[in-house]
C-alpha positions in Angstrom: -0.1 -0.1 -0.1 1.6 3.1 -1.0 0.9 6.8 -0.5 2.3 9.8 -1.9 1.7 13.5 -1.6 2.9 15.6 -4.5 3.2 19.5 -4.4 0.5 19.8 -1.9 -0.7 23.1 -0.7 -3.5 24.0 2.0 -5.4 27.0 2.6 -7.2 27.6 5.9 -9.2 30.6 6.9 -7.9 32.3 3.9 -4.1 31.8 4.6 -1.8 29.0 2.9 -0.7 26.8 6.0 1.1 24.4 3.7 3.4 25.2 0.7 4.0 22.6 -2.3 5.0 19.5 0.2 6.0 16.3 -1.7 6.3 13.3 0.6 6.3 9.5 0.4 4.7 7.5 3.0 6.4 3.9 2.9 5.5 0.6 4.2 7.6 -0.8 6.9 8.5 2.8 7.9 8.2 5.2 11.1 7.9 8.7 9.5 8.0 11.4 11.9 6.6 14.8 11.3 8.2 17.4 13.4 8.8 21.2 13.4 7.6 24.2 15.6 4.4 25.0 16.8 2.1 26.1 13.5 4.5 24.6 11.3 1.7 22.6 9.4 2.3 18.9 11.0 -1.1 18.1 11.9 -2.5 19.8 8.7 -0.2 17.7 6.8 -1.3 14.5 8.5 -4.8 15.5 7.9 -4.1 16.0 4.1 -2.2 12.5 4.1 -5.1 10.8 5.7 -7.7 12.1 3.6 -9.5 14.3 6.0 -8.6 17.6 4.7 -8.6 18.4 0.5 -5.6 20.3 -0.5 -5.9 23.6 -2.3 -3.5 22.4 -5.1 -1.5 19.1 -5.5 -2.6 15.6 -4.8 -2.3 12.7 -2.3 -2.4 9.1 -3.9 -3.0 5.9 -2.3 -2.1 3.1 -4.6 -2.3 5.5 -7.5 -5.8 6.6 -6.6 -6.7 10.2 -5.3 -7.2 9.7 -1.6 -10.4 12.0 -1.8 -12.0 9.7 -3.9 -12.3 7.0 -1.5 -15.4 6.4 0.5 -15.1 7.1 4.4 -15.6 3.2 4.9 -13.0 2.4 2.1 -10.6 4.8 3.7 -11.3 3.3 7.0 -10.4 -0.1 5.9 -6.9 1.3 4.6 -5.6 3.8 7.3 -6.7 4.5 11.0 -6.0 8.1 12.3 -5.4 9.1 16.0 -5.9 12.7 16.6 -5.0 15.1 19.6 -8.7 15.2 20.7 -9.4 12.3 22.8 -12.6 13.3 24.2 -16.1 11.5 23.6 -19.7 13.0 24.8 -21.5 9.7 25.9 -20.0 7.9 28.6 -19.2 4.8 26.6 -17.3 2.1 28.4 -13.5 1.5 27.4 -14.3 -1.8 25.8 -17.2 -0.1 23.8 -14.6 2.6 22.6 -11.9 0.1 21.5 -14.6 -2.1 19.6 -15.3 1.1 17.6 -12.1 0.5 15.7 -13.8 -2.6 14.6 -16.7 -1.0 12.8 -15.0 -0.6 9.3 -14.9 -4.4 9.2 -19.0 -5.2 9.9 -20.0 -7.3 7.4 -16.8 -8.7 6.0 -14.8 -11.7 6.9 -12.5 -9.3 9.0 -15.2 -9.3 11.5 -14.6 -12.9 12.7 -11.3 -11.2 14.2 -13.0 -8.8 16.4 -12.3 -10.4 19.7 -8.7 -11.0 19.0 -8.0 -7.5 17.6 -9.7 -5.7 20.8 -8.1 -8.2 23.4 -4.6 -7.7 21.5 -5.1 -3.7 21.0 -6.2 -3.5 24.8 -3.1 -5.2 26.2 -0.7 -3.3 23.9 -2.1 0.0 24.9 -2.1 -1.4 28.7 -5.7 -0.7 29.0 -7.2 -4.1 29.6 -7.9 -3.5 33.1 -9.8 -0.1 32.5 -12.3 -2.1 30.1 -15.3 -1.5 32.2 -14.7 2.0 33.2 -16.4 4.7 31.7 -14.2 6.6 29.1 -15.1 10.2 30.5 -14.2 9.1 33.9 -10.6 8.2 32.8 -7.6 10.8 33.1 -6.2 12.4 30.0 -3.5 9.9 29.7 -5.7 7.0 30.2 -8.3 8.4 27.6 -5.1 8.8 25.1 -4.0 5.1 25.5 -7.8 3.9 25.1 -7.8 6.0 21.8 -4.6 4.4 20.9 -6.2 0.9 21.5 -9.2 1.7 19.2 -6.9 2.7 16.5 -4.7 -0.5 16.8 -7.9 -2.5 16.8 -8.7 -1.0 13.7 -6.0 -3.1 12.0 -4.9 -0.9 9.0 -1.9 -1.0 6.8 -1.4 2.7 7.4 -1.5 4.3 10.9 -1.5 7.8 11.6 -0.7 9.0 15.1 -1.0 12.8 15.9 0.9 13.5 19.2 0.5 10.2 20.8 2.8 10.9 23.4 1.7 14.2 24.6 -0.4 13.2 27.8 1.6 10.0 28.7 4.3 9.5 31.4 7.6 8.0 30.4 6.7 4.5 30.8 4.0 4.8 28.3 5.4 7.2 26.0 8.2 4.6 25.5 5.3 2.0 24.7 3.9 4.2 22.0 7.2 4.2 20.6 7.6 0.6 20.8 4.1 -0.1 19.3 5.1 2.3 16.4 8.1 0.4 15.8 6.5 -3.1 16.0 3.8 -1.6 13.6 6.5 -0.6 10.9 8.5 -3.9 11.5 5.5 -5.9 10.7 5.2 -4.1 7.3 2.9 -1.1 8.1 3.2 2.4 7.5 3.4 4.6 10.6 3.1 8.5 10.3 4.0 10.0 13.8 3.5 13.6 14.7 5.7 14.6 17.9 7.2 17.6 19.3 10.0 16.0 21.4 13.0 15.7 18.7 14.8 13.1 20.6 11.8 10.7 20.6 11.4 11.4 16.8 14.9 10.7 16.5 15.0 7.6 18.7 12.1 5.6 16.8 11.8 7.0 13.0 13.3 5.6 10.1 12.9 9.0 8.3 12.2 12.5 9.9 10.2 15.2 7.8 11.0 18.7 9.5 8.2 21.5 8.7 8.9 25.0 9.0 6.3 27.6 8.3 4.2 25.2 6.3 7.2 24.1 4.2 9.1 20.9 4.0 12.6 22.2 5.3 14.5 18.7 5.4 13.5 15.0 5.0 15.8 11.9 5.5 17.2 9.8 8.2 17.2 11.5 11.5 21.1 11.9 11.7 20.9 13.8 8.5 17.9 16.0 9.5 18.4 16.5 13.1 21.5 18.6 13.1 22.4 21.2 15.4 22.5 23.8 12.5 19.0 22.8 11.0 17.3 22.7 14.4 18.8 25.9 15.5 17.9 27.5 12.3 14.2 26.2 12.0 13.4 26.8 16.0 15.4 29.9 16.8 17.4 28.2 19.4 21.0 26.8 20.0 21.0 23.2 20.6 23.4 20.2 20.7 23.0 17.2 19.2 24.5 13.9 21.2 24.5 10.5 19.8 23.1 7.7 21.7 23.1 4.2 20.3 23.6 5.6 17.0 20.8 8.0 17.5 20.2 11.7 17.5 19.1 13.3 21.0 18.6 16.9 21.2 19.9 19.1 24.0 19.0 22.7 24.3 22.0 25.0 25.0 21.4 26.8 28.4 
């Protein structure tokens, strides 16, 4: 399953927020989208996932415009974890995770519901919350339940928008491990993350956005350099290599 954005630009509220972005999403890889606040990371993720139409350019999924797929067709090909982990109604956690299986209703894949839901709950460490009301959970618990719903959807492409933002250190590491496992199993994972060290530790490629433009894309060591980061973020940093991966330390 191949996904490619070609010369994508996006206008929101009469303002151009993405400029001529070309980017491939490759099965078997974790692609991290990084950049300052307002750089266009979440917007690019929305365009790649087919939830937002570009003003110009195209996004092709298996050589077909992503916007030509029906919502159901898209839901069987890609899953999206957004930053908003809220629900109005007090569903139980198990019911929320089961929502991830809804695209497979009336298909042979539906027979895998129990396995998929149980596996997703265990991987996201929310099995013990199964009978709790989603509305009663902490922010971090809601984030993990939402991740479990995405995992239960069992798609070839997985989009994760700030999946570590509300999590403690242990569960941040769990998310990175899950992203790595998904990619190693042949899935494409697109991860929006603010922490550059987290991006550098897990990603196969990093796409660095600055003011809606693609400033750099490549392996972490080539993109996350002190000079590039300092230029984009306006902050002097040092890059320390740990286990062959770049870790970013602000110069204080």
